C-alpha positions as CSV (number, residue, x, y, z in Angstrom):
1,M,46.3,-36.8,59.5
2,I,46.9,-39.3,56.7
3,G,48.3,-36.9,54.1
4,I,47.9,-34.1,51.7
5,V,48.6,-34.2,48.0
6,F,48.2,-31.5,45.4
7,A,47.6,-33.2,42.0
8,A,45.3,-33.2,39.0
9,V,43.2,-36.1,40.1
10,L,39.5,-36.9,39.8
11,C,37.3,-35.0,42.4
12,R,35.5,-37.5,44.5
13,G,34.1,-35.2,47.2
14,A,34.9,-34.4,50.8
15,A,33.3,-34.5,54.3
16,L,33.9,-32.0,57.0
17,R,32.9,-31.7,60.7
18,L,33.7,-28.8,63.0
19,E,33.5,-28.8,66.8
20,G,34.8,-25.5,68.2
21,G,38.4,-25.2,67.2
22,R,38.8,-28.8,66.0
23,A,38.1,-30.2,62.6
24,W,37.6,-33.6,61.0
25,L,38.1,-33.7,57.2
26,K,38.2,-36.4,54.6
27,A,38.9,-35.4,51.0
28,E,39.5,-37.5,47.9
29,G,41.0,-35.5,45.0
30,T,38.9,-32.5,46.0
31,P,39.8,-28.9,44.9
32,V,40.9,-26.9,47.9
33,S,38.3,-24.2,46.9
34,K,35.6,-26.9,47.3
35,V,36.9,-27.8,50.7
36,L,36.7,-24.2,51.7
37,Q,33.1,-24.1,50.5
38,L,32.4,-26.8,53.1
39,F,33.5,-24.3,55.8
40,E,31.2,-21.7,54.2
41,Q,28.3,-24.1,54.3
42,R,29.0,-24.5,58.0
43,G,28.6,-20.8,58.8
44,A,32.0,-19.2,57.9
45,E,32.5,-16.4,55.4
46,V,35.2,-17.5,53.0
47,L,37.2,-14.9,50.9
48,I,40.0,-15.8,48.5
49,D,42.2,-14.0,46.1
50,P,40.8,-15.4,42.8
51,S,44.3,-15.2,41.2
52,L,45.7,-17.9,43.5
53,E,46.3,-21.5,42.5
54,L,45.1,-23.7,45.3
55,G,45.3,-27.2,43.7
56,R,43.5,-30.3,45.1
57,V,43.7,-32.2,48.4
58,D,43.7,-35.9,49.2
59,G,43.8,-37.0,52.8
60,E,42.1,-37.4,56.1
61,W,42.4,-35.4,59.3
62,E,41.1,-36.5,62.7
63,D,40.5,-34.0,65.6
64,T,42.9,-31.4,64.0
65,D,43.3,-27.8,65.0
66,V,41.3,-25.7,62.5
67,D,44.1,-23.1,62.2
68,R,46.6,-25.8,61.4
69,L,44.3,-27.5,58.9
70,I,43.6,-24.2,57.0
71,G,47.4,-23.5,56.9
72,Q,48.1,-26.9,55.3
73,L,45.2,-26.6,52.8
74,V,46.2,-23.2,51.5
75,S,50.1,-23.4,51.8
76,P,52.2,-21.6,50.6
77,H,49.7,-18.7,50.6
78,S,48.9,-16.4,53.5
79,Y,45.6,-16.7,55.4
80,S,43.7,-15.4,58.4
81,I,40.9,-16.9,60.6
82,Q,38.4,-15.0,62.7
83,W,36.3,-16.6,65.4
84,K,33.0,-15.8,67.1
85,L,31.5,-16.9,70.4
86,V,28.1,-18.3,70.0
87,E,25.8,-18.1,73.0
88,S,23.2,-20.8,73.2
89,P,20.8,-22.3,75.8
90,L,23.3,-25.2,76.3
91,G,26.2,-22.9,76.8
92,G,28.7,-20.9,74.7
93,F,30.9,-22.4,72.0
94,Y,33.3,-20.9,69.4
95,Q,32.8,-21.1,65.6
96,V,34.9,-20.0,62.7
97,S,33.5,-16.6,61.6
98,S,35.7,-16.0,58.5
99,I,38.6,-17.4,56.5
100,R,40.7,-15.2,54.2
101,V,43.2,-16.6,51.8
102,F,45.4,-14.0,50.0
103,G,48.6,-13.5,48.2
104,D,50.6,-10.2,48.2
105,T,47.7,-8.2,49.7
106,A,44.5,-9.1,51.5
107,A,42.6,-6.4,49.6
108,A,42.2,-8.6,46.6
109,V,40.1,-11.2,48.3
110,K,36.5,-11.9,47.1
111,R,33.8,-14.1,48.5
112,I,34.0,-17.7,47.3
113,S,30.3,-17.9,46.6
114,S,27.5,-15.5,46.0
115,P,26.4,-13.8,49.2
116,E,22.7,-14.2,48.3
117,R,21.6,-17.5,49.7
118,V,19.8,-19.8,47.3
119,L,18.1,-22.7,49.1
120,D,18.9,-26.3,48.0
121,V,15.5,-27.8,48.3
122,V,14.8,-31.5,48.3
123,V,11.4,-33.2,48.0
124,G,11.2,-36.2,50.3
125,A,9.4,-39.5,49.5
126,D,6.3,-38.3,51.3
127,G,6.3,-35.0,49.4
128,T,7.7,-32.9,52.2
129,K,10.1,-30.2,51.1
130,Y,13.2,-29.6,53.1
131,I,16.7,-28.1,52.8
132,R,19.3,-30.6,51.7
133,G,21.7,-31.8,54.4
134,E,20.3,-29.9,57.3
135,I,18.2,-30.7,60.4
136,L,16.9,-28.8,63.3
137,V,17.2,-30.1,66.9
138,G,15.8,-29.0,70.2
139,F,17.3,-30.3,73.5
140,K,15.6,-31.3,76.8
141,T,15.9,-29.1,79.9
142,G,19.2,-29.9,81.7
143,S,21.2,-30.7,78.5
144,T,24.7,-29.3,78.1
145,V,27.1,-28.5,75.4
146,N,28.6,-32.0,76.0
147,D,25.3,-33.5,75.0
148,L,25.3,-31.3,71.8
149,N,28.8,-32.4,70.9
150,A,27.9,-36.1,71.5
151,L,25.0,-35.8,69.1
152,L,27.2,-34.0,66.5
153,R,29.8,-36.9,66.7
154,L,27.0,-39.4,66.2
155,L,25.7,-37.5,63.1
156,N,29.1,-36.4,61.9
157,G,27.5,-32.9,61.8
158,T,28.3,-29.3,62.6
159,V,26.2,-26.6,64.2
160,I,25.8,-23.7,61.7
161,E,23.2,-21.6,63.6
162,V,21.4,-21.4,66.9
163,I,17.9,-19.9,66.7
164,D,17.1,-18.7,70.2
165,P,14.3,-18.5,71.2
166,P,13.1,-21.2,70.9
167,G,16.5,-22.7,71.4
168,I,16.8,-24.7,68.1
169,Y,20.2,-25.9,66.7
170,R,20.6,-25.9,62.9
171,I,22.9,-28.8,62.0
172,K,24.7,-29.3,58.8
173,L,25.2,-33.0,57.7
174,N,27.7,-34.6,55.4
175,D,26.4,-36.3,52.2
176,G,26.7,-39.8,53.6
177,L,23.7,-39.3,56.0
178,A,20.2,-38.7,54.6
179,V,18.1,-36.1,56.3
180,E,15.3,-38.6,57.2
181,E,17.8,-40.9,58.9
182,A,19.5,-38.0,60.7
183,V,16.1,-36.9,62.1
184,K,15.4,-40.5,63.3
185,T,18.9,-40.7,64.9
186,A,18.6,-37.3,66.6
187,S,15.0,-38.0,67.8
188,A,16.3,-41.2,69.5
189,F,19.1,-39.4,71.3
190,P,18.4,-39.4,75.0
191,M,18.8,-35.6,75.6
192,V,16.9,-34.5,72.4
193,D,13.4,-33.1,72.9
194,A,12.6,-33.0,69.2
195,A,14.2,-33.1,65.8
196,D,13.0,-32.2,62.3
197,A,14.1,-31.5,58.8
198,N,14.8,-27.8,58.0
199,R,11.5,-27.5,56.1
200,A,11.1,-25.5,52.9
201,F,8.1,-23.5,51.9
202,S,7.1,-22.2,48.5
203,S,5.5,-18.9,47.4
204,A,4.3,-20.6,44.2
205,G,0.7,-19.8,45.0
206,A,1.3,-16.1,45.3
207,P,0.3,-14.2,42.1
208,P,3.1,-12.2,40.5
209,V,2.4,-8.4,40.4
210,A,3.5,-6.1,37.6
211,L,5.2,-3.0,39.1
212,S,5.7,0.3,37.3
213,G,7.9,1.9,39.9
214,T,5.7,4.9,39.9
215,N,3.2,6.3,42.5
216,S,0.2,5.5,40.4
217,G,-2.6,4.0,42.5
218,I,-0.8,4.8,45.8
219,H,-2.4,7.0,48.4
220,L,0.2,9.6,49.2
221,G,0.1,12.2,52.0
222,L,-1.1,9.7,54.6
223,V,-0.3,10.7,58.2
224,P,2.4,8.4,59.6
225,G,1.4,6.4,62.6
226,G,0.1,3.2,64.0
227,T,1.8,0.0,65.2
228,A,4.7,-1.2,63.1
229,I,4.0,-4.1,60.7
230,A,6.7,-6.6,59.5
231,V,5.8,-8.0,56.1
232,F,7.6,-11.3,55.4
233,D,7.4,-11.8,51.6
234,S,9.2,-11.6,48.3
235,G,10.8,-8.2,49.1
236,L,10.2,-4.6,48.1
237,D,10.9,-2.8,44.8
238,P,13.6,-0.2,45.6
239,A,11.5,2.5,43.9
240,Y,9.2,2.4,46.9
241,A,11.7,2.0,49.7
242,G,12.0,5.8,50.3
243,M,8.3,6.3,51.1
244,D,7.5,7.7,54.5
245,F,5.5,4.6,55.5
246,I,8.4,2.2,54.8
247,S,10.3,2.2,58.0
248,G,13.0,-0.1,56.7
249,T,13.9,-3.2,54.7
250,Y,15.7,-6.4,55.6
251,N,17.2,-9.1,53.4
252,A,17.0,-12.4,55.3
253,L,18.9,-14.2,52.5
254,N,21.8,-11.8,52.6
255,P,21.7,-9.7,55.8
256,G,23.0,-6.2,55.4
257,A,22.3,-6.1,51.6
258,A,19.6,-4.1,49.9
259,I,16.5,-6.0,48.8
260,D,14.6,-6.2,45.6
261,D,11.4,-7.9,44.6
262,P,11.5,-10.2,41.6
263,T,7.8,-11.1,41.7
264,G,6.2,-7.8,42.9
265,H,4.0,-9.6,45.3
266,G,5.9,-8.5,48.4
267,T,5.8,-4.9,47.2
268,L,2.0,-4.8,46.8
269,V,1.5,-6.6,50.1
270,S,3.7,-4.0,51.8
271,L,1.8,-1.1,50.2
272,I,-1.5,-2.6,51.4
273,A,-0.2,-3.2,54.9
274,A,0.9,0.5,55.0
275,G,-2.6,1.7,53.9
276,A,-1.1,3.1,50.7
277,V,-3.2,0.8,48.5
278,T,-6.7,-0.2,49.5
279,P,-8.5,-3.3,48.2
280,E,-11.7,-2.9,46.2
281,G,-14.8,-2.4,48.5
282,E,-12.8,-1.3,51.5
283,T,-12.5,2.3,52.8
284,A,-9.2,4.0,52.4
285,G,-7.7,5.2,55.7
286,S,-6.3,8.7,56.5
287,S,-3.2,7.4,58.3
288,S,-0.5,4.9,57.4
289,A,1.0,2.1,59.3
290,S,4.8,1.8,59.4
291,V,6.0,-1.2,57.5
292,L,9.3,-3.2,57.7
293,S,9.6,-5.1,54.4
294,V,11.5,-8.4,54.9
295,K,12.6,-10.5,51.9
296,V,12.3,-14.1,53.0
297,F,12.1,-15.9,49.6
298,D,15.0,-16.7,47.4
299,E,15.2,-16.3,43.6
300,N,13.3,-19.6,43.2
301,G,10.5,-18.5,45.5
302,M,11.5,-20.7,48.4
303,T,12.0,-20.0,52.1
304,S,12.8,-22.2,55.1
305,S,12.1,-22.9,58.8
306,D,15.4,-21.3,59.9
307,I,14.8,-18.2,57.9
308,L,11.3,-17.6,59.1
309,M,12.2,-18.4,62.7
310,S,15.1,-16.1,62.7
311,M,13.0,-13.3,61.2
312,V,10.3,-13.8,63.9
313,N,13.1,-13.1,66.4
314,Y,14.3,-10.1,64.3
315,A,10.8,-8.7,64.5
316,V,10.6,-9.2,68.2
317,E,13.9,-7.4,68.7
318,S,12.8,-4.6,66.3
319,D,9.8,-3.6,68.4
320,I,7.4,-4.8,65.8
321,G,3.7,-5.1,66.9
322,V,2.3,-7.0,63.9
323,I,3.6,-9.6,61.4
324,N,1.9,-10.4,58.1
325,L,2.5,-13.7,56.3
326,S,0.7,-13.8,52.9
327,F,1.7,-17.4,52.2
328,G,1.3,-20.9,53.8
329,T,1.3,-24.6,53.4
330,Y,-0.9,-27.6,54.1
331,E,2.1,-29.4,55.5
332,D,3.2,-29.5,59.1
333,V,5.4,-26.4,59.7
334,G,7.4,-28.2,62.5
335,F,9.5,-25.8,64.7
336,L,8.0,-22.7,63.0
337,E,4.9,-23.3,65.2
338,N,7.2,-22.8,68.3
339,S,8.3,-19.4,66.9
340,V,4.8,-18.3,66.1
341,Q,3.7,-19.2,69.7
342,Y,6.8,-17.3,71.0
343,A,5.9,-14.2,69.0
344,A,2.4,-14.2,70.3
345,S,3.7,-14.5,73.9
346,Q,5.7,-11.4,73.2
347,G,2.6,-9.4,72.3
348,I,3.0,-9.6,68.5
349,T,-0.2,-10.2,66.5
350,I,0.4,-12.4,63.4
351,F,-2.0,-12.1,60.4
352,V,-1.8,-15.0,57.9
353,A,-3.6,-15.5,54.7
354,S,-6.0,-18.6,55.0
355,G,-5.3,-19.9,51.5
356,N,-6.8,-19.7,48.0
357,D,-8.2,-23.2,47.4
358,G,-11.9,-22.6,48.4
359,L,-11.6,-25.2,51.2
360,D,-13.2,-25.3,54.6
361,T,-9.7,-25.3,56.2
362,A,-6.7,-23.0,56.5
363,V,-3.1,-23.3,55.5
364,N,-0.4,-23.3,58.2
365,P,0.5,-21.3,60.1
366,A,-2.9,-19.6,59.6
367,A,-4.5,-22.6,61.3
368,S,-2.4,-22.0,64.4
369,S,-4.2,-20.8,67.5
370,A,-1.4,-18.2,67.9
371,T,-2.3,-16.4,64.6
372,V,-5.2,-14.6,63.0
373,S,-6.4,-16.4,59.9
374,V,-7.7,-14.0,57.2
375,G,-10.0,-15.1,54.5
376,A,-10.9,-13.1,51.3
377,A,-14.2,-11.4,50.6
378,N,-15.5,-10.0,47.4
379,P,-15.8,-6.2,47.1
380,D,-19.5,-6.5,48.0
381,G,-18.6,-8.2,51.3
382,S,-19.6,-11.8,50.3
383,I,-17.0,-14.6,50.9
384,A,-14.9,-15.1,47.7
385,D,-15.3,-18.5,46.1
386,Y,-11.5,-19.0,46.0
387,S,-11.0,-18.3,49.7
388,N,-10.4,-20.9,52.3
389,T,-13.0,-20.4,55.0
390,Q,-11.3,-21.5,58.2
391,A,-10.7,-17.8,59.0
392,D,-11.1,-15.6,62.0
393,T,-12.0,-12.6,59.8
394,F,-12.5,-11.7,56.2
395,S,-11.5,-8.6,54.2
396,S,-11.6,-7.8,50.5
397,G,-9.0,-9.7,48.5
398,T,-9.6,-7.8,45.2
399,V,-7.0,-5.2,44.5
400,Y,-6.8,-2.9,41.4
401,F,-3.2,-1.8,41.1
402,G,-1.0,-0.6,38.2
403,G,-3.7,-1.2,35.6
404,S,-4.4,-4.8,36.6
405,T,-6.7,-6.5,39.1
406,Y,-5.3,-9.1,41.5
407,Y,-7.2,-11.6,43.8
408,G,-6.2,-13.5,46.8
409,T,-6.2,-13.9,50.6
410,S,-2.6,-12.7,50.4
411,F,-4.1,-9.2,49.8
412,A,-6.9,-9.5,52.4
413,S,-4.4,-10.4,55.1
414,P,-2.2,-7.2,55.0
415,Y,-5.3,-5.0,54.8
416,T,-6.6,-6.6,58.0
417,A,-3.2,-6.1,59.5
418,Y,-3.4,-2.4,58.5
419,L,-6.8,-2.0,60.1
420,Y,-5.5,-3.5,63.4
421,A,-2.2,-1.6,63.4
422,T,-4.0,1.8,62.9
423,G,-6.9,1.0,65.3
424,S,-9.4,1.2,62.4
425,Q,-11.2,-2.0,63.1
């Protein structure tokens, strides 16, 4: 350690790397609260008494005990650190689970940032969208935790999540290394099988849906049954969460919290997947499918590889038989393809909207051999002009709901999933 100074100096940033119980920190006139946010960005929950004066820090620590570092940063205030054991294909390792900084009582602490994750999306030179300062890495068979740590030292990075299967390590970088350069460095590492940016995906093509919060236009009294469907979308209006055919909700951006639906799109998709709303020209069923509504898009309509891959695993663990994805991209989806293939190997059928650009192709992951690509038909059964036609099947994409008519393959896909889940095909 070079030193620590609390003073009113210009904030010039900080860099942090964590490896188990050891830390490497360089700070130049940085508020201690900002340094603690770096721990948060690397997977720790950070809670602080907002009444405390924490000052600024200026110094450099090399291979320092995390507990000792936190004590120096927050002195003279009290603190506690909790740890978790992360199991991974390369072996287990410890990570900081939570940091609490408090004064007279620990009860006054509050989270340092909003618990709802908002993705920091960057557009690369080639137009690819990805999460700032993060890469995903998969290792070759026979690799160990020592190989992981060697790569982390090379990248000056920290593991913030292990997505297993397929055994992918999500690594947080410091600002001094660009994502593109980090991917090249990791790809060239002898024991790395593949590396990629943590890709970001937009729901911009999904039409917003006006919701009344009432039961108007919804088939009630359906007999519950059928295979459970997980809908990965913009969420679910809480007004519909108590319906018999909604088996549960999950907020991928803030696990454990309730979900909402700022666009209405996810709500309508969930209602169609349940059989409670039927597209124009299709026959309403007598039974419903059980739907798990999963919010995967943030307030800006963005999701990411790590979120979608983790939710695929969540669906597998939740005994889900069907997944519906009413969105996609023409870009390469990277490691998401691995997760799609894994879900299919576990017996999950994945229905994906083919896209609304009238092209003789399909968006990803609808184009994957492991998914069922669904195109949109008109109510009379003819293929809709707007529908991409690289599709395994077509269903009506026209939905009248809440006094408005909506169009899109994003509504054809959940109806096809409903037919499959209830055995109505």
